py3Dmol code that shows the C-alpha trace and the ligand (Angstrom):
import py3Dmol

protein = """\
ATOM      1  CA  MET A   1      12.996   2.640 -17.659  1.00  0.00           C
ATOM      2  CA  ALA A   2      11.481   0.874 -14.704  1.00  0.00           C
ATOM      3  CA  LEU A   3       8.073   1.915 -13.440  1.00  0.00           C
ATOM      4  CA  ARG A   4       8.258   1.285  -9.706  1.00  0.00           C
ATOM      5  CA  THR A   5       5.084   1.358  -7.638  1.00  0.00           C
ATOM      6  CA  ARG A   6       3.888   0.029  -4.277  1.00  0.00           C
ATOM      7  CA  LEU A   7       2.759  -3.023  -6.238  1.00  0.00           C
ATOM      8  CA  THR A   8       6.178  -3.848  -7.704  1.00  0.00           C
ATOM      9  CA  GLN A   9       7.619  -3.437  -4.203  1.00  0.00           C
ATOM     10  CA  LEU A  10       4.929  -5.593  -2.588  1.00  0.00           C
ATOM     11  CA  LEU A  11       5.372  -8.433  -5.072  1.00  0.00           C
ATOM     12  CA  GLY A  12       9.121  -8.117  -5.656  1.00  0.00           C
ATOM     13  CA  ILE A  13       8.719  -7.731  -9.426  1.00  0.00           C
ATOM     14  CA  GLU A  14      10.399  -5.447 -11.953  1.00  0.00           C
ATOM     15  CA  HIS A  15       7.417  -4.386 -14.085  1.00  0.00           C
ATOM     16  CA  PRO A  16       3.866  -3.691 -12.817  1.00  0.00           C
ATOM     17  CA  ILE A  17       2.306  -6.210 -15.212  1.00  0.00           C
ATOM     18  CA  LEU A  18       0.354  -9.230 -13.973  1.00  0.00           C
ATOM     19  CA  GLN A  19      -0.622 -11.956 -16.396  1.00  0.00           C
ATOM     20  CA  GLY A  20      -4.235 -13.002 -15.865  1.00  0.00           C
ATOM     21  CA  GLY A  21      -4.652 -16.464 -14.326  1.00  0.00           C
ATOM     22  CA  MET A  22      -6.892 -17.843 -17.064  1.00  0.00           C
ATOM     23  CA  ALA A  23      -8.366 -21.324 -16.604  1.00  0.00           C
ATOM     24  CA  TRP A  24      -7.182 -23.980 -19.129  1.00  0.00           C
ATOM     25  CA  THR A  25      -4.887 -21.311 -20.569  1.00  0.00           C
ATOM     26  CA  ALA A  26      -2.397 -19.907 -18.074  1.00  0.00           C
ATOM     27  CA  THR A  27      -0.138 -22.864 -17.249  1.00  0.00           C
ATOM     28  CA  ALA A  28       3.282 -22.972 -15.591  1.00  0.00           C
ATOM     29  CA  GLU A  29       5.003 -22.412 -18.994  1.00  0.00           C
ATOM     30  CA  LEU A  30       3.284 -19.064 -19.547  1.00  0.00           C
ATOM     31  CA  ALA A  31       3.493 -17.994 -15.899  1.00  0.00           C
ATOM     32  CA  ALA A  32       7.237 -18.711 -15.746  1.00  0.00           C
ATOM     33  CA  ALA A  33       7.858 -16.843 -19.017  1.00  0.00           C
ATOM     34  CA  VAL A  34       6.059 -13.737 -17.730  1.00  0.00           C
ATOM     35  CA  SER A  35       7.812 -13.894 -14.348  1.00  0.00           C
ATOM     36  CA  ASN A  36      11.185 -14.367 -16.046  1.00  0.00           C
ATOM     37  CA  ALA A  37      10.418 -11.246 -18.109  1.00  0.00           C
ATOM     38  CA  GLY A  38       9.951  -9.224 -14.907  1.00  0.00           C
ATOM     39  CA  GLY A  39       6.158  -9.299 -14.613  1.00  0.00           C
ATOM     40  CA  LEU A  40       4.082 -11.600 -12.423  1.00  0.00           C
ATOM     41  CA  GLY A  41       3.075 -14.843 -14.111  1.00  0.00           C
ATOM     42  CA  ILE A  42      -0.028 -16.489 -12.677  1.00  0.00           C
ATOM     43  CA  ILE A  43      -1.191 -20.100 -13.059  1.00  0.00           C
ATOM     44  CA  GLY A  44      -4.950 -20.338 -13.638  1.00  0.00           C
ATOM     45  CA  ALA A  45      -6.342 -23.104 -11.406  1.00  0.00           C
ATOM     46  CA  GLY A  46      -9.924 -22.967 -12.685  1.00  0.00           C
ATOM     47  CA  HIS A  47     -11.463 -26.402 -12.051  1.00  0.00           C
ATOM     48  CA  MET A  48      -8.050 -28.130 -12.136  1.00  0.00           C
ATOM     49  CA  PRO A  49      -7.753 -31.310 -10.055  1.00  0.00           C
ATOM     50  CA  THR A  50      -5.548 -30.782  -6.984  1.00  0.00           C
ATOM     51  CA  ASP A  51      -2.775 -33.104  -8.207  1.00  0.00           C
ATOM     52  CA  LEU A  52      -2.549 -31.296 -11.520  1.00  0.00           C
ATOM     53  CA  LEU A  53      -2.272 -27.903  -9.815  1.00  0.00           C
ATOM     54  CA  ARG A  54       0.469 -29.312  -7.569  1.00  0.00           C
ATOM     55  CA  GLU A  55       2.373 -30.423 -10.682  1.00  0.00           C
ATOM     56  CA  GLN A  56       1.904 -26.980 -12.226  1.00  0.00           C
ATOM     57  CA  ILE A  57       3.267 -25.253  -9.120  1.00  0.00           C
ATOM     58  CA  VAL A  58       6.277 -27.593  -9.043  1.00  0.00           C
ATOM     59  CA  ASN A  59       6.907 -26.873 -12.757  1.00  0.00           C
ATOM     60  CA  ALA A  60       6.695 -23.118 -12.221  1.00  0.00           C
ATOM     61  CA  LYS A  61       9.141 -23.290  -9.304  1.00  0.00           C
ATOM     62  CA  ALA A  62      11.569 -25.217 -11.537  1.00  0.00           C
ATOM     63  CA  ALA A  63      11.224 -22.769 -14.443  1.00  0.00           C
ATOM     64  CA  THR A  64      11.645 -19.479 -12.588  1.00  0.00           C
ATOM     65  CA  ASP A  65      13.424 -18.155  -9.497  1.00  0.00           C
ATOM     66  CA  ARG A  66      11.140 -15.161  -9.515  1.00  0.00           C
ATOM     67  CA  PRO A  67       7.782 -14.669  -7.787  1.00  0.00           C
ATOM     68  CA  PHE A  68       4.714 -16.150  -9.461  1.00  0.00           C
ATOM     69  CA  GLY A  69       1.094 -16.581  -8.500  1.00  0.00           C
ATOM     70  CA  VAL A  70      -1.886 -18.914  -8.623  1.00  0.00           C
ATOM     71  CA  ASN A  71      -5.397 -17.723  -9.434  1.00  0.00           C
ATOM     72  CA  LEU A  72      -8.062 -19.550  -7.461  1.00  0.00           C
ATOM     73  CA  MET A  73     -11.495 -19.627  -9.077  1.00  0.00           C
ATOM     74  CA  LEU A  74     -13.703 -19.605  -6.002  1.00  0.00           C
ATOM     75  CA  MET A  75     -16.730 -21.207  -7.665  1.00  0.00           C
ATOM     76  CA  THR A  76     -14.926 -24.516  -8.119  1.00  0.00           C
ATOM     77  CA  PRO A  77     -16.397 -27.234  -5.862  1.00  0.00           C
ATOM     78  CA  HIS A  78     -13.033 -28.451  -4.463  1.00  0.00           C
ATOM     79  CA  ILE A  79     -11.775 -24.961  -3.631  1.00  0.00           C
ATOM     80  CA  ASP A  80     -10.955 -25.904  -0.006  1.00  0.00           C
ATOM     81  CA  GLU A  81      -8.467 -28.501  -1.263  1.00  0.00           C
ATOM     82  CA  LEU A  82      -6.850 -26.037  -3.682  1.00  0.00           C
ATOM     83  CA  VAL A  83      -6.459 -23.459  -0.897  1.00  0.00           C
ATOM     84  CA  GLN A  84      -4.760 -26.100   1.279  1.00  0.00           C
ATOM     85  CA  LEU A  85      -2.409 -26.876  -1.615  1.00  0.00           C
ATOM     86  CA  VAL A  86      -1.287 -23.261  -2.126  1.00  0.00           C
ATOM     87  CA  LEU A  87      -0.742 -23.040   1.650  1.00  0.00           C
ATOM     88  CA  ASP A  88       1.355 -26.227   1.664  1.00  0.00           C
ATOM     89  CA  GLU A  89       3.343 -25.097  -1.380  1.00  0.00           C
ATOM     90  CA  HIS A  90       3.877 -21.562  -0.028  1.00  0.00           C
ATOM     91  CA  VAL A  91       2.971 -20.034  -3.389  1.00  0.00           C
ATOM     92  CA  PRO A  92       4.237 -16.428  -3.233  1.00  0.00           C
ATOM     93  CA  VAL A  93       1.053 -14.750  -4.554  1.00  0.00           C
ATOM     94  CA  VAL A  94      -2.603 -15.790  -4.759  1.00  0.00           C
ATOM     95  CA  THR A  95      -5.217 -13.959  -6.790  1.00  0.00           C
ATOM     96  CA  THR A  96      -8.875 -14.921  -6.450  1.00  0.00           C
ATOM     97  CA  GLY A  97     -11.807 -14.586  -8.807  1.00  0.00           C
ATOM     98  CA  ALA A  98     -15.522 -15.289  -9.128  1.00  0.00           C
ATOM     99  CA  GLY A  99     -16.327 -14.827  -5.452  1.00  0.00           C
ATOM    100  CA  ASN A 100     -15.428 -13.515  -2.011  1.00  0.00           C
ATOM    101  CA  PRO A 101     -12.197 -15.045  -0.606  1.00  0.00           C
ATOM    102  CA  GLY A 102     -12.884 -13.739   2.944  1.00  0.00           C
ATOM    103  CA  LYS A 103     -13.074 -17.173   4.508  1.00  0.00           C
ATOM    104  CA  TYR A 104      -9.530 -18.047   3.370  1.00  0.00           C
ATOM    105  CA  MET A 105      -7.822 -14.732   3.999  1.00  0.00           C
ATOM    106  CA  ASP A 106      -6.429 -15.378   7.519  1.00  0.00           C
ATOM    107  CA  ALA A 107      -4.942 -18.752   6.568  1.00  0.00           C
ATOM    108  CA  LEU A 108      -3.282 -17.374   3.411  1.00  0.00           C
ATOM    109  CA  LYS A 109      -1.860 -14.336   5.201  1.00  0.00           C
ATOM    110  CA  ALA A 110      -0.620 -16.454   8.115  1.00  0.00           C
ATOM    111  CA  VAL A 111       1.912 -18.240   5.880  1.00  0.00           C
ATOM    112  CA  GLY A 112       3.017 -15.001   4.206  1.00  0.00           C
ATOM    113  CA  ILE A 113       1.155 -15.378   0.918  1.00  0.00           C
ATOM    114  CA  LYS A 114       0.338 -12.063  -0.765  1.00  0.00           C
ATOM    115  CA  VAL A 115      -3.392 -12.035  -1.511  1.00  0.00           C
ATOM    116  CA  LEU A 116      -4.815 -10.003  -4.388  1.00  0.00           C
ATOM    117  CA  PRO A 117      -8.556 -10.583  -4.801  1.00  0.00           C
ATOM    118  CA  ILE A 118     -10.367  -9.580  -7.950  1.00  0.00           C
ATOM    119  CA  ALA A 119     -13.226  -7.259  -7.030  1.00  0.00           C
ATOM    120  CA  PRO A 120     -15.829  -5.998  -9.482  1.00  0.00           C
ATOM    121  CA  SER A 121     -17.199  -3.390  -7.006  1.00  0.00           C
ATOM    122  CA  THR A 122     -16.032  -0.864  -4.396  1.00  0.00           C
ATOM    123  CA  ALA A 123     -18.102  -2.461  -1.589  1.00  0.00           C
ATOM    124  CA  LEU A 124     -16.339  -5.808  -1.933  1.00  0.00           C
ATOM    125  CA  ALA A 125     -12.934  -4.105  -2.310  1.00  0.00           C
ATOM    126  CA  LYS A 126     -13.400  -2.214   0.983  1.00  0.00           C
ATOM    127  CA  ARG A 127     -14.467  -5.359   2.794  1.00  0.00           C
ATOM    128  CA  LEU A 128     -11.442  -7.258   1.473  1.00  0.00           C
ATOM    129  CA  GLU A 129      -9.074  -4.446   2.431  1.00  0.00           C
ATOM    130  CA  SER A 130     -10.474  -4.494   5.984  1.00  0.00           C
ATOM    131  CA  ILE A 131      -9.674  -8.212   6.359  1.00  0.00           C
ATOM    132  CA  GLY A 132      -6.120  -7.979   5.028  1.00  0.00           C
ATOM    133  CA  ALA A 133      -6.015  -8.023   1.216  1.00  0.00           C
ATOM    134  CA  ASP A 134      -2.603  -6.784   0.033  1.00  0.00           C
ATOM    135  CA  ALA A 135      -3.930  -5.160  -3.160  1.00  0.00           C
ATOM    136  CA  ILE A 136      -7.153  -5.196  -5.154  1.00  0.00           C
ATOM    137  CA  ILE A 137      -7.490  -6.188  -8.799  1.00  0.00           C
ATOM    138  CA  GLY A 138     -10.377  -4.230 -10.319  1.00  0.00           C
ATOM    139  CA  GLU A 139     -11.623  -6.079 -13.379  1.00  0.00           C
ATOM    140  CA  GLY A 140     -13.827  -4.189 -15.807  1.00  0.00           C
ATOM    141  CA  MET A 141     -16.403  -5.845 -18.040  1.00  0.00           C
ATOM    142  CA  GLU A 142     -14.199  -5.465 -21.113  1.00  0.00           C
ATOM    143  CA  ALA A 143     -12.396  -8.546 -19.802  1.00  0.00           C
ATOM    144  CA  GLY A 144     -12.901 -12.066 -21.079  1.00  0.00           C
ATOM    145  CA  GLY A 145     -14.533 -14.874 -19.123  1.00  0.00           C
ATOM    146  CA  HIS A 146     -16.689 -14.284 -16.053  1.00  0.00           C
ATOM    147  CA  ILE A 147     -17.238 -10.531 -15.654  1.00  0.00           C
ATOM    148  CA  GLY A 148     -18.810  -7.874 -13.446  1.00  0.00           C
ATOM    149  CA  GLU A 149     -20.932  -4.928 -14.592  1.00  0.00           C
ATOM    150  CA  LEU A 150     -18.637  -1.890 -14.540  1.00  0.00           C
ATOM    151  CA  THR A 151     -16.108  -0.795 -17.112  1.00  0.00           C
ATOM    152  CA  THR A 152     -12.419  -0.469 -16.298  1.00  0.00           C
ATOM    153  CA  LEU A 153     -12.557   3.294 -16.929  1.00  0.00           C
ATOM    154  CA  VAL A 154     -15.105   3.909 -14.169  1.00  0.00           C
ATOM    155  CA  LEU A 155     -14.228   1.048 -11.796  1.00  0.00           C
ATOM    156  CA  THR A 156     -10.505   1.801 -11.445  1.00  0.00           C
ATOM    157  CA  PRO A 157     -10.662   5.387 -10.115  1.00  0.00           C
ATOM    158  CA  GLN A 158     -13.522   4.475  -7.775  1.00  0.00           C
ATOM    159  CA  LEU A 159     -11.458   1.631  -6.308  1.00  0.00           C
ATOM    160  CA  VAL A 160      -8.469   3.968  -5.979  1.00  0.00           C
ATOM    161  CA  ASP A 161     -10.666   6.353  -3.964  1.00  0.00           C
ATOM    162  CA  ALA A 162     -12.262   3.571  -1.914  1.00  0.00           C
ATOM    163  CA  VAL A 163      -9.164   1.754  -0.630  1.00  0.00           C
ATOM    164  CA  GLN A 164      -5.683   2.657   0.606  1.00  0.00           C
ATOM    165  CA  ILE A 165      -3.970  -0.488  -0.708  1.00  0.00           C
ATOM    166  CA  PRO A 166      -2.659  -0.612  -4.314  1.00  0.00           C
ATOM    167  CA  VAL A 167      -5.173  -1.131  -7.122  1.00  0.00           C
ATOM    168  CA  VAL A 168      -4.418  -3.181 -10.233  1.00  0.00           C
ATOM    169  CA  ALA A 169      -6.529  -2.366 -13.299  1.00  0.00           C
ATOM    170  CA  ALA A 170      -7.758  -5.237 -15.472  1.00  0.00           C
ATOM    171  CA  GLY A 171     -10.060  -5.550 -18.452  1.00  0.00           C
ATOM    172  CA  GLY A 172      -9.377  -4.091 -21.874  1.00  0.00           C
ATOM    173  CA  ILE A 173      -5.652  -3.500 -21.351  1.00  0.00           C
ATOM    174  CA  ALA A 174      -3.498  -4.969 -24.099  1.00  0.00           C
ATOM    175  CA  ASP A 175      -0.843  -2.397 -24.967  1.00  0.00           C
ATOM    176  CA  GLY A 176       1.251   0.477 -23.621  1.00  0.00           C
ATOM    177  CA  ARG A 177      -1.567   2.967 -24.127  1.00  0.00           C
ATOM    178  CA  GLY A 178      -3.764   0.887 -21.840  1.00  0.00           C
ATOM    179  CA  VAL A 179      -1.012   0.727 -19.219  1.00  0.00           C
ATOM    180  CA  ALA A 180      -0.567   4.517 -19.310  1.00  0.00           C
ATOM    181  CA  ALA A 181      -4.355   5.007 -19.105  1.00  0.00           C
ATOM    182  CA  ALA A 182      -4.584   2.703 -16.077  1.00  0.00           C
ATOM    183  CA  PHE A 183      -1.817   4.670 -14.356  1.00  0.00           C
ATOM    184  CA  ALA A 184      -3.616   7.922 -15.170  1.00  0.00           C
ATOM    185  CA  LEU A 185      -6.628   6.499 -13.304  1.00  0.00           C
ATOM    186  CA  GLY A 186      -4.497   5.844 -10.240  1.00  0.00           C
ATOM    187  CA  ALA A 187      -3.751   2.150 -10.713  1.00  0.00           C
ATOM    188  CA  GLU A 188      -0.301   0.960  -9.634  1.00  0.00           C
ATOM    189  CA  GLY A 189      -0.319  -2.047 -11.925  1.00  0.00           C
ATOM    190  CA  VAL A 190      -2.246  -3.790 -14.676  1.00  0.00           C
ATOM    191  CA  GLN A 191      -3.439  -7.319 -15.255  1.00  0.00           C
ATOM    192  CA  VAL A 192      -3.419  -8.516 -18.839  1.00  0.00           C
ATOM    193  CA  GLY A 193      -5.140 -11.687 -19.977  1.00  0.00           C
ATOM    194  CA  THR A 194      -6.159 -11.768 -23.618  1.00  0.00           C
ATOM    195  CA  ARG A 195      -2.843 -10.553 -25.033  1.00  0.00           C
ATOM    196  CA  PHE A 196      -0.978 -13.263 -23.143  1.00  0.00           C
ATOM    197  CA  MET A 197      -3.284 -15.893 -24.693  1.00  0.00           C
ATOM    198  CA  CYS A 198      -1.294 -15.141 -27.840  1.00  0.00           C
ATOM    199  CA  ALA A 199       2.111 -15.501 -26.212  1.00  0.00           C
ATOM    200  CA  GLU A 200       4.252 -18.219 -27.799  1.00  0.00           C
ATOM    201  CA  GLU A 201       4.563 -19.890 -24.386  1.00  0.00           C
ATOM    202  CA  CYS A 202       0.796 -20.118 -23.944  1.00  0.00           C
ATOM    203  CA  VAL A 203      -0.260 -23.737 -24.461  1.00  0.00           C
ATOM    204  CA  ILE A 204      -3.748 -23.111 -25.887  1.00  0.00           C
ATOM    205  CA  HIS A 205      -4.570 -24.576 -29.294  1.00  0.00           C
ATOM    206  CA  PRO A 206      -3.127 -22.540 -32.216  1.00  0.00           C
ATOM    207  CA  SER A 207      -6.571 -22.142 -33.809  1.00  0.00           C
ATOM    208  CA  ILE A 208      -7.786 -20.253 -30.723  1.00  0.00           C
ATOM    209  CA  LYS A 209      -4.801 -17.897 -30.902  1.00  0.00           C
ATOM    210  CA  GLU A 210      -5.688 -17.369 -34.542  1.00  0.00           C
ATOM    211  CA  GLN A 211      -9.288 -16.442 -33.608  1.00  0.00           C
ATOM    212  CA  VAL A 212      -8.017 -13.854 -31.111  1.00  0.00           C
ATOM    213  CA  VAL A 213      -5.590 -12.368 -33.642  1.00  0.00           C
ATOM    214  CA  LYS A 214      -8.341 -12.197 -36.283  1.00  0.00           C
ATOM    215  CA  ALA A 215     -10.966 -10.668 -33.955  1.00  0.00           C
ATOM    216  CA  LYS A 216     -12.262  -7.176 -34.634  1.00  0.00           C
ATOM    217  CA  ASP A 217     -13.883  -4.610 -32.345  1.00  0.00           C
ATOM    218  CA  ARG A 218     -17.380  -6.121 -32.145  1.00  0.00           C
ATOM    219  CA  ASP A 219     -16.452  -9.788 -32.156  1.00  0.00           C
ATOM    220  CA  THR A 220     -17.058 -10.521 -28.455  1.00  0.00           C
ATOM    221  CA  VAL A 221     -20.431 -10.935 -26.757  1.00  0.00           C
ATOM    222  CA  VAL A 222     -21.599 -11.402 -23.159  1.00  0.00           C
ATOM    223  CA  THR A 223     -23.414 -14.707 -22.761  1.00  0.00           C
ATOM    224  CA  GLY A 224     -25.202 -16.334 -19.828  1.00  0.00           C
ATOM    225  CA  ARG A 225     -26.679 -13.220 -18.224  1.00  0.00           C
ATOM    226  CA  SER A 226     -29.752 -15.277 -17.255  1.00  0.00           C
ATOM    227  CA  THR A 227     -27.535 -17.603 -15.158  1.00  0.00           C
ATOM    228  CA  GLY A 228     -26.235 -14.759 -12.957  1.00  0.00           C
ATOM    229  CA  HIS A 229     -22.694 -15.554 -14.169  1.00  0.00           C
ATOM    230  CA  PRO A 230     -22.201 -13.536 -17.357  1.00  0.00           C
ATOM    231  CA  VAL A 231     -19.255 -14.619 -19.483  1.00  0.00           C
ATOM    232  CA  ARG A 232     -17.569 -12.674 -22.318  1.00  0.00           C
ATOM    233  CA  VAL A 233     -16.539 -14.811 -25.284  1.00  0.00           C
ATOM    234  CA  LEU A 234     -15.635 -14.479 -28.947  1.00  0.00           C
ATOM    235  CA  LYS A 235     -18.785 -15.008 -31.008  1.00  0.00           C
ATOM    236  CA  ASN A 236     -19.249 -18.493 -32.469  1.00  0.00           C
ATOM    237  CA  LYS A 237     -21.868 -21.211 -32.848  1.00  0.00           C
ATOM    238  CA  LEU A 238     -21.856 -21.977 -29.098  1.00  0.00           C
ATOM    239  CA  SER A 239     -22.307 -18.305 -28.150  1.00  0.00           C
ATOM    240  CA  ARG A 240     -25.265 -18.032 -30.554  1.00  0.00           C
ATOM    241  CA  GLN A 241     -26.893 -21.095 -28.980  1.00  0.00           C
ATOM    242  CA  ILE A 242     -26.352 -19.704 -25.469  1.00  0.00           C
ATOM    243  CA  MET A 243     -27.723 -16.270 -26.460  1.00  0.00           C
ATOM    244  CA  GLU A 244     -30.852 -18.015 -27.715  1.00  0.00           C
ATOM    245  CA  LEU A 245     -31.230 -19.857 -24.385  1.00  0.00           C
ATOM    246  CA  ASP A 246     -30.670 -16.524 -22.589  1.00  0.00           C
ATOM    247  CA  ARG A 247     -33.556 -15.008 -24.579  1.00  0.00           C
ATOM    248  CA  GLU A 248     -35.724 -17.989 -23.616  1.00  0.00           C
ATOM    249  CA  ASN A 249     -34.558 -17.583 -19.990  1.00  0.00           C
ATOM    250  CA  LYS A 250     -33.286 -21.147 -19.635  1.00  0.00           C
ATOM    251  CA  PRO A 251     -30.291 -20.812 -17.253  1.00  0.00           C
ATOM    252  CA  ASP A 252     -30.153 -24.524 -16.369  1.00  0.00           C
ATOM    253  CA  GLU A 253     -29.835 -25.470 -20.034  1.00  0.00           C
ATOM    254  CA  ILE A 254     -27.057 -22.901 -20.424  1.00  0.00           C
ATOM    255  CA  GLU A 255     -25.105 -24.418 -17.508  1.00  0.00           C
ATOM    256  CA  GLU A 256     -25.535 -27.864 -19.053  1.00  0.00           C
ATOM    257  CA  LEU A 257     -24.538 -26.754 -22.550  1.00  0.00           C
ATOM    258  CA  GLY A 258     -21.529 -24.792 -21.227  1.00  0.00           C
ATOM    259  CA  ALA A 259     -20.017 -27.632 -19.180  1.00  0.00           C
ATOM    260  CA  GLY A 260     -16.560 -28.623 -20.440  1.00  0.00           C
ATOM    261  CA  LYS A 261     -16.643 -26.140 -23.319  1.00  0.00           C
ATOM    262  CA  LEU A 262     -13.689 -24.009 -22.147  1.00  0.00           C
ATOM    263  CA  ALA A 263     -11.376 -27.018 -22.294  1.00  0.00           C
ATOM    264  CA  LEU A 264     -12.895 -28.017 -25.643  1.00  0.00           C
ATOM    265  CA  ALA A 265     -11.809 -24.643 -27.019  1.00  0.00           C
ATOM    266  CA  MET A 266      -8.469 -24.076 -25.352  1.00  0.00           C
ATOM    267  CA  ARG A 267      -7.104 -27.629 -25.547  1.00  0.00           C
ATOM    268  CA  GLN A 268      -8.857 -29.236 -28.508  1.00  0.00           C
ATOM    269  CA  GLY A 269      -9.154 -26.084 -30.584  1.00  0.00           C
ATOM    270  CA  ASP A 270     -12.875 -26.380 -31.335  1.00  0.00           C
ATOM    271  CA  THR A 271     -13.538 -22.835 -32.541  1.00  0.00           C
ATOM    272  CA  GLU A 272     -17.268 -23.359 -33.136  1.00  0.00           C
ATOM    273  CA  MET A 273     -18.504 -25.372 -30.133  1.00  0.00           C
ATOM    274  CA  GLY A 274     -15.796 -24.381 -27.635  1.00  0.00           C
ATOM    275  CA  SER A 275     -16.176 -21.481 -25.184  1.00  0.00           C
ATOM    276  CA  LEU A 276     -13.798 -18.859 -26.587  1.00  0.00           C
ATOM    277  CA  MET A 277     -13.397 -16.777 -23.412  1.00  0.00           C
ATOM    278  CA  ALA A 278     -11.495 -13.644 -24.451  1.00  0.00           C
ATOM    279  CA  GLY A 279     -11.779  -9.915 -23.820  1.00  0.00           C
ATOM    280  CA  GLN A 280     -12.741  -6.966 -25.998  1.00  0.00           C
ATOM    281  CA  SER A 281      -9.015  -6.310 -26.287  1.00  0.00           C
ATOM    282  CA  SER A 282      -8.824  -9.267 -28.698  1.00  0.00           C
ATOM    283  CA  ALA A 283      -9.174  -6.595 -31.370  1.00  0.00           C
ATOM    284  CA  LEU A 284      -5.887  -5.049 -30.182  1.00  0.00           C
ATOM    285  CA  VAL A 285      -3.949  -8.316 -30.361  1.00  0.00           C
ATOM    286  CA  CYS A 286      -2.231  -8.582 -33.734  1.00  0.00           C
ATOM    287  CA  ARG A 287       0.357 -11.357 -33.501  1.00  0.00           C
ATOM    288  CA  ILE A 288       1.769 -14.332 -31.663  1.00  0.00           C
ATOM    289  CA  GLU A 289       5.055 -13.501 -29.950  1.00  0.00           C
ATOM    290  CA  PRO A 290       7.177 -14.359 -26.900  1.00  0.00           C
ATOM    291  CA  ALA A 291       5.755 -13.277 -23.518  1.00  0.00           C
ATOM    292  CA  ALA A 292       8.907 -11.249 -22.839  1.00  0.00           C
ATOM    293  CA  ASP A 293       8.316  -9.206 -26.006  1.00  0.00           C
ATOM    294  CA  ILE A 294       4.778  -8.433 -24.823  1.00  0.00           C
ATOM    295  CA  VAL A 295       6.006  -7.261 -21.406  1.00  0.00           C
ATOM    296  CA  ASN A 296       8.871  -5.205 -22.864  1.00  0.00           C
ATOM    297  CA  GLU A 297       6.785  -3.590 -25.597  1.00  0.00           C
ATOM    298  CA  MET A 298       3.990  -2.660 -23.184  1.00  0.00           C
ATOM    299  CA  MET A 299       6.427  -1.017 -20.777  1.00  0.00           C
ATOM    300  CA  ARG A 300       8.332   0.803 -23.542  1.00  0.00           C
ATOM    301  CA  ASP A 301       5.149   2.109 -25.158  1.00  0.00           C
ATOM    302  CA  ALA A 302       3.608   3.114 -21.805  1.00  0.00           C
ATOM    303  CA  GLU A 303       6.690   5.158 -21.074  1.00  0.00           C
ATOM    304  CA  ALA A 304       6.528   6.810 -24.521  1.00  0.00           C
ATOM    305  CA  VAL A 305       2.869   7.735 -23.991  1.00  0.00           C
ATOM    306  CA  MET A 306       3.539   9.199 -20.552  1.00  0.00           C
ATOM    307  CA  ARG A 307       6.520  11.221 -21.805  1.00  0.00           C
ATOM    308  CA  ARG A 308       4.481  12.537 -24.740  1.00  0.00           C
ATOM    309  CA  LEU A 309       1.677  13.623 -22.413  1.00  0.00           C
ATOM    310  CA  VAL A 310       4.077  15.352 -20.047  1.00  0.00           C
ATOM    311  CA  GLY A 311       5.571  17.120 -23.070  1.00  0.00           C
ATOM    312  CA  GLN A 312       2.121  18.345 -24.075  1.00  0.00           C
ATOM    313  CA  CYS A 313       1.620  20.041 -20.717  1.00  0.00           C
ATOM    314  CA  SER A 314       2.723  23.633 -20.636  1.00  0.00           C
ATOM    315  CA  GLU A 315       2.908  26.235 -17.919  1.00  0.00           C
ATOM    316  CA  ALA A 316      -0.035  28.680 -17.851  1.00  0.00           C
ATOM    317  CA  GLY A 317       0.594  31.440 -20.368  1.00  0.00           C
ATOM    318  CA  ALA A 318       3.378  29.543 -22.137  1.00  0.00           C
TER     319      ALA A 318
END
"""
ligand_1 = """\
33
LIG
O -12.987 -15.030 -12.507
C -12.869 -14.308 -13.482
N -12.987 -14.757 -14.747
C -13.232 -16.050 -15.071
S -13.403 -17.352 -14.029
C -13.692 -18.365 -15.294
S -14.041 -20.050 -15.103
C -15.704 -20.035 -15.321
N -16.170 -20.942 -16.139
C -17.479 -21.011 -16.380
C -18.365 -20.137 -15.800
C -17.911 -19.165 -14.986
C -16.539 -19.108 -14.733
C -13.627 -17.693 -16.456
N -13.360 -16.406 -16.312
N -12.622 -12.995 -13.344
C -12.537 -12.387 -12.082
C -13.864 -11.960 -11.629
N -14.257 -12.067 -10.398
N -14.818 -11.418 -12.373
C -15.870 -11.163 -11.543
C -15.489 -11.588 -10.294
C -16.181 -11.547 -9.042
C -17.561 -11.666 -8.994
C -18.210 -11.639 -7.752
C -15.458 -11.418 -7.871
C -16.085 -11.385 -6.668
C -17.461 -11.491 -6.606
O -17.995 -11.463 -5.366
C -19.341 -11.697 -5.179
C -19.548 -11.786 -3.693
O -19.675 -12.905 -3.227
O -19.476 -10.735 -3.045
"""
view = py3Dmol.view(width=600, height=400)
view.addModel(protein, "pdb")
view.setStyle({"model": 0}, {"cartoon": {"style": "trace"}})
view.addModel(ligand_1, "xyz")
view.setStyle({"model": 1}, {"stick": {}})
view.zoomTo()
view.show()
């Protein structure tokens, strides 16, 4: 079965599954594998130097004929240069996170790039729709990394009511049940991050994949609230140190301690002093497998859930 929505039409993809553009994690290899499986693979730019992102885009173009995206993390200091790069490279889709992309919207739209900002609130979503966003990704606080305050269950339907453009649900979605739930809330697509960390094509260190697979329901924690940029991670020595600094209200020390720790985790595999950004859905991730298997299983199981629910409905009096 194919689940066609305005989102699949907008992006020219087969399945309404976006792979989260995770910094130091979502490289061209993973993005191409997801796009080749019929979803939308997304390269995570994070703080990547411009030349490295250019190389990643070139690699993705070589590895897939299908649409793919780049996630721009708006807090990065050289963001203007990265925006110019995606314009020059005519990347088909851009998602944005950790800020308001308003200032770049006209330029991105002018070259035909589809722009899907991540919005943690209805106010920002409405503003972005009014200046030309093609769809809104609503990310609940179940997600890993930098998060907002609302949960996916309450954010998604409010976004669906607030805007006319398609809404993509993100945060806490890792299997077909989550996809079906997001559709029940009115979403026309989902974005999945944590489960794709454990795709075979994901280049992160094997010991980090192992931590995600091992994680249970209460193994993530939100750190750095005192900095104004809360971040969900798997608990480890670093998260305990940051929680202590949060209690002592020392945001500057947290920023200093956190610098470079995402790369330390994802690339060097330091499970104790690395920043293990991952969502609550880590507990739902049970194995390492090809990205295509993840996409296909999620779609097959979502369909099974939806058919079962339809079957449970009966006419009044029946
Ligand atoms: O961006 C993410 N998740 C991320 S980015 C990241 S890299 C990083 N490293 C260290 C510290 C902080 C970040 C790791 N994970 N998710 C999307 C997201 N966007 N979550 C929340 C937001 C967001 C927040 C505020 C989007 C817009 C926004 O707008 C505020 C405004 O200016 O109106």
